[in-house]
N, C-alpha and C positions, 0 to 999 in steps of 0.2 A: 504593611503598606509602605511603599517607598516614596519619600519626599525629597524635593530639591532643597528645601530650607525648613528647619525646625527652630522656632524661637522659643526660648525659655524665659518667661516674663512678659506680661502684657501691658506694661506701662508705656509711656509715649515712645521710648526707644524701641522696645520690642514690637509694639503695634504698628508703628510706622514702618519698621523694617519689613514686617510681614505683609502689609498692604502694598508697599512699593514692589516687593518681589512678586507678589501675586498678580499685580496689574501688568507685570512684564511677562506673564505666562508661566511663572514657576509654580510648582505644587507645594503649598505651604501649610504647615501646622503650627499652632500656637498653644503653648503649655502655661498654665497659671495656677498657683496654689491658693491665691486669694481671689477676690472678685475680678471679673474681667476689667481691665483698666489699671490693675495693680494697686498696691497699698499706698504708693506715693501719691497718685492721683486722687485717690479716695480720701486719704488721711492727712495730707499735707497741702497739695495744690488747691483743691477745691475749698477746704475749710479756710485756708489762708486767704484766698480771694474773697470769699464770703464775709469773713470776720473783718478784714480790712475795709471792705465796702460798707459794712455796718458801722464801723467806727468812723468812716468818713461822713456818713449820713448823720451820725450822732454830733460830729463837729459842726456840720452845716446847720442843724437845728439849734445848736447851742449859740453859734455866732450870728447866724441869719443876717448878712450884710444888707439885704434888701427888705428886711422887716424887723420884727421884734424877736430877738433871740430868747431862748428859754433854757433854764438850768434844770427843768423838770423832765426832760426826755429820759426815760428809763429803758435800758436794754434788757430784753428777755432772751437769755442765752438758750433756754430750752426751745423757744421759737426759732432761733437761729439754727440750732441743731436739726430741728424738724425740717427746716427749709433745705439744709444741706442734704439730708436723706432723700428729699423729693428730687432735688437737682441731680443727685447721684443716680437715682433710678432712671431719670430721663436720659442722662448721659450713657448709662449702660445700655439702654434700648438702642441708642444710636450706634454704639460700638458693636452690639450683636448684629444689627442690620448691616453694618459695613462688612463684618465677616461673612455673612451670607452673600452679600452682593459680589464680594471678591472671591468666593469659594475657598475660604480659608477654614480648615478643620480646627476646631477648638477642643482642647483636652484639659479639663480641670484636674488639678493634682500637682504633686511635687515632682519636678523635673530633675533626674539624676543623669549625668553624662556617663553612660555605661561604657561606650567606646567612642572614638572619634567620628564614627558614623551611626551610632545608636543612642537614643535617648530613652531611659526608662521612666515611665510616668507611674507614680504610686498614689493611689487614692483609696481610702477606706479598705485597706488590706488587699486591694487588688493591684496587679501589676500589668503594664502594657508596654511593649517595646515598639519604638518608632525607628525605622531605618531611614536614613537621610544622607545626602551628600554633604551638607553644610549645617552647622549649628551656630546660632546666635545667642550668646548669653546676655540677657537683659534683666538680671535678677535684683538690681536696686541695692538698697543699703538698709541697715538697721540702726536704731539709736545706740549710742555707746552704753557700756555696762553701767548699771545703777549702783550707787552706794547704798548698802543696807544696814540699818540699825538693828539692835536686838529686837526680837519680837517680829522680824521680818517687815518692819515699817520701811517704805520706800522713801528715801530722802529726795530723790529727783523724780521729776516727771519728764517725759519726752515732749518734743513740740507737737507730736500727734495728740498726746493726751491733753496738752495745753489747749489746743484747738477745740477739743471735745468737752471742755469744762462747761457745766450747766449753771454754775454759780460763780460770780466774779470774786476772786480772793481780794482781801484788803491790800495785800502787798505781795510783790513777786521779785525774785532774784533770777535774772536771766544770765546764764553763763555762755560767753561766746562773743566774738566781734565780727561774725560773718553776716551775710545777707539775711539768713533766716532768724538769727538772734536780734538784729535790728528791727526786722519786721514785727517780731513778737513784742519787743519792748515798746515800739511806737504804737502798735494796735492797742495793747492792753492799757498803756498810759492814757490814750484818747478815751477809753472806756471808763477811766476814773481810778484805775489801779495805780498804787504807789510802786513804781518800777525801779529797780537798780540793775544796771547792765555792767557785769564784770567781764572785762576783756583781758584774757590771759596773754594774748600775743598782739599782733598788729590789728588795728581797727580798720575794718572794711579792706582787706587785702585785694589788690587788683583794681581798686577804684581810684579815679583821679583825685589827687590830694585836695583840690579845691572843693570838689564835691564832698569829700570826707569832712572838711571844715564846715561846710554848709549843713550837712546831715547832723553833725554834732550840735550845732546851734539849734536846729529844729527839735532834736530830741531834748535838749535842755529846756526849751520853751514849753515842751509838752510836760515837763516835770520829771523826766528821766534822769536819774543820777548815774553818771558814767564813771566807772572806776577802771582806768587803763593800766595795763601791766599788773593785774590783780589775779591771784589764784585762790580758789576756795581751799583752805587748808583743813578745816574741821567743820563738821556739822553735827549737831545734837538735837534730838527731838524734845520739845517742851510743850507744855499745855498751850494750845492755840497756834502752833507752828513750829518753826525750826530756828535754832540759834546758830548763826553762821560766823565762823572766823575766817577773815579774808587776808590775814597777815597785816603787817605794819600797824597793829593795834586797831584794825577796822573790825568791828563786831556789829551784827545786826540781827534783828528778829524778823523773820518773813513767813508768810502763810504758805507760799509755794516756791519751789526751786525748779526752774526749767533748764535742762541740759541741752543747749543747742550748739555746744562747742564742737562736738565731734560725732561722726557716724562711721560705722564699720561696713565695708562692702559685704554683701550677703553671699558668701562663697562656701561657708561651712556645710559639710555633708553632701556636696555635689559631685565628689569624685574627680575634681579637677587636677589635683596634684598627682594622683595615681596615673593620669594620662600624660604627664609631663608638661602641663600648662604652668607657665611661670607666674608666680604670684609675688606681689610686693611685700614689704615689711608688715603692712596692715591687713594683708590678705587680699589686696586688690589684684584684679587680673591685668597684667601688663600687655599693652597693645601698641601697634605702630599707628601711623596716620591714616591707614586704611582699615583700622579697627580689627586687624588680624592678631591672634594670640600666637604663642610660640609653636602651637600645633596647627598644621595646615588644615583648612576647612572649618576651623572653630573661630568665631569672632566674639567680641564683647563690646557692649555699648552702655552708656549711662553711668550711674554712680557705682556699679560693680567694678568699674575701671579705676575707682578712686578719684575721679575728677569731680569738680564742683561747677559743671557747666549748666546745671539746672535742666528743667523739663525740655526747654527749647533746644539746648545742646544735645540732650539725649536723643531727641527726634532727628537732629541733624546727623548724629553719629549713626543712627539706624539707617538713614538714607545712604550714607557712605558705605556701610557694610553690605547692604543689599545690592547697591550698584556694583561693588567689587565682585561680589558673587556672580552677577549677571554679565560681567566683562565690561562694565561702563567705567572709563577712567575717572578718577577723582580722589580727593583726599580731605581729611578733616582739617579745617583751618580755625583754630581757636580765636583768631583776631575777629572773625565775623559772627561770633556768638554773642548775643546781648546778655548783659547782666541786669537782673531786675530785682527790685526790692518792694515788697508789699507794705511799705510804711505809709504814714499819713503826713504829707503827701507822698505819693510813690516816687521811686527814683529808677532811672535806667541808664545803661551805658553800653556803647558799641564801639569796637575798634580800640586804638591805642590811647593810653593816657599820656599826658605830657611827659612824665617820667619815662615811660616805656619808649616813646618816640625818640626822645633825646638819647636813650641808651642804644638805639638802633642807628644813630648817626644822622638823623634828620635835623635840619635847621628849622626848628619849631616856631610857629607863630600861632597865637590863640585869639579867639574872639569870645566875649561873654555878653549875656544879656539877662537881666533879672525879670521875673514875671511880674513884679510890682510895678515895673515900668511899662507894661502892656495895658492897653485899654481893657482887653478882655479879663485880665487878672484883677484889675481894679474893680470892674463892675461886679464881678462874681465873688469878690473876696478871697480869691485864690492867689494870694500875693507872695506865698512862700516859694523859695527856690529860684533856680536859674538854669540857663542853658550855656554850656561851654563847648566850643568847637576847637579841635586840634588839627592843624594843617601843616603841610610842608611849605616853607616860605619860598622855595625855588620854583616848584611846580603849581602850587596852590591846591594840590590834592588834599581832600579831606581825609584825615587819618583816624579821627575818632570824634564822637559826639557824646556829651555827658549831660544828663538832664535830672533835675529834681524839681517836681511840680505836679499839679493835679492832672495835667494832660501828658505826663511822661510816656505812658504806654502808646498813645496814638502817635506822638511826635517821633517816638523811637523807630516806628515803621519807616517813616520818610528818612530818618538818619541812617537806618541800616542800608537802605538802597544806595544812599550817597557814598557810604564807606565801602560797600561791596562792589560798586561800579567804578570806584576810584574817581569820583567826580571832583573837579576843581571848584574852588569857591566861586570863581567868576561865572561858572555855568549854573551852579546851585542857586545863586541868589538872583532873583529878578523882582524888582519893585512891582511890576505889573501882576505878578502871580501871588502877591501878598495880600491876605484878606485882613484888613484892619479891624480891630474889635474882637479878635480871636486870640486864643493862647498860642497859635502858630506864629504870631508876631515874633515871639522870643526866639524861635529857632532861625527864622530868616534874618533878624537883626543880629544875632550872634554870628551867623555866617558872614554878613556883611562887615562885622566888626573885625574880622580877621584881617582885612585890608584897610581898616580904619574908615569904612564907608557907611557905617550905621547912621541913619538919619536921627535916631532917637537917643544916641549917646552923646 
């Protein structure tokens, strides 16, 4: 059967590309070796959302600003895991319904790029060849290799395995300073685990430095020990856990070690190099801003390209790849992809940081407003965090918005529109459109503060 597009991988990048192309009239096939929806959605995104929400509820019960707090709230991780499986089944049913509605053919199995116009699907010893005009690689990534001790004991567990724990460990060492590492550290700390965060490189790269400082303070208040510029040099298995040497005379005993520092693009065994597809040092597929690889007709989106744009960025890249195949002009703009952390409270960022804006030659002005100064934050006890707005002083154009706080995800939607549409602060702020007593106060007051017009500062 001849297809216009075959997508290998059904995560948010591949699934979005498939639906977008199919709705434009293309004949599309989707290949997936795991469950429909991909391993990232099933084993990372859904569990991270559910576990962070559970940790947030645990915090609310404990602190209870409008009642009597309790320290006796117990988290049942088995119940959380069961809830995850139920949610996953519901989500899969929706995904299958979308495939049927959009007439997309689904092929379970391992996708191998046989030629630049043929995909070989292998499943249970059977082989099926799919002829296609275009191929979109959306294969995702895999956790970095584990360190193994004698007796095949695994020293590290992956983030996927951490999210699937059914018993809370007494202590945990999280390796990494990226969004996923911080989310893991914050979530498990709120659940009562003694967490150490070992950051080998830059802490939260790509995030505005003011928010990095705020996030560091929040993690410290949660009881997380942050060791910046620290590398795990040696690990030995001992009764009850692992003895870790982090250099500089830092030694500790922990129950679990989570390696969230590095992931590898999933490109092994797919036949890419034999076709002349250019790969990077870590095996990532190199693409341009239209998601084209070095071979005409073959595209790549998501973590297989070595980017860290998250699920939302992968979906955006899928749209760009599908549009280019369909002849629709457009390109991938990383500046409008939000960065999001499933911490407690959550954090989100869209557009340029202060440092990035200055590096591009803008005359930067900023506005800030803390959630503790909003009536909504005080009433709900959600007083951690702040909103920061980065703008161009000459035009007033909003270049970036950066948020840490319990309503970060909702406020980030409005912020994304402002950045994407290049709205000036004078048009973005209106006192008449501000609902007092809500968390949205912080966003509007931060926008007003760019020009020194905030009423509450």
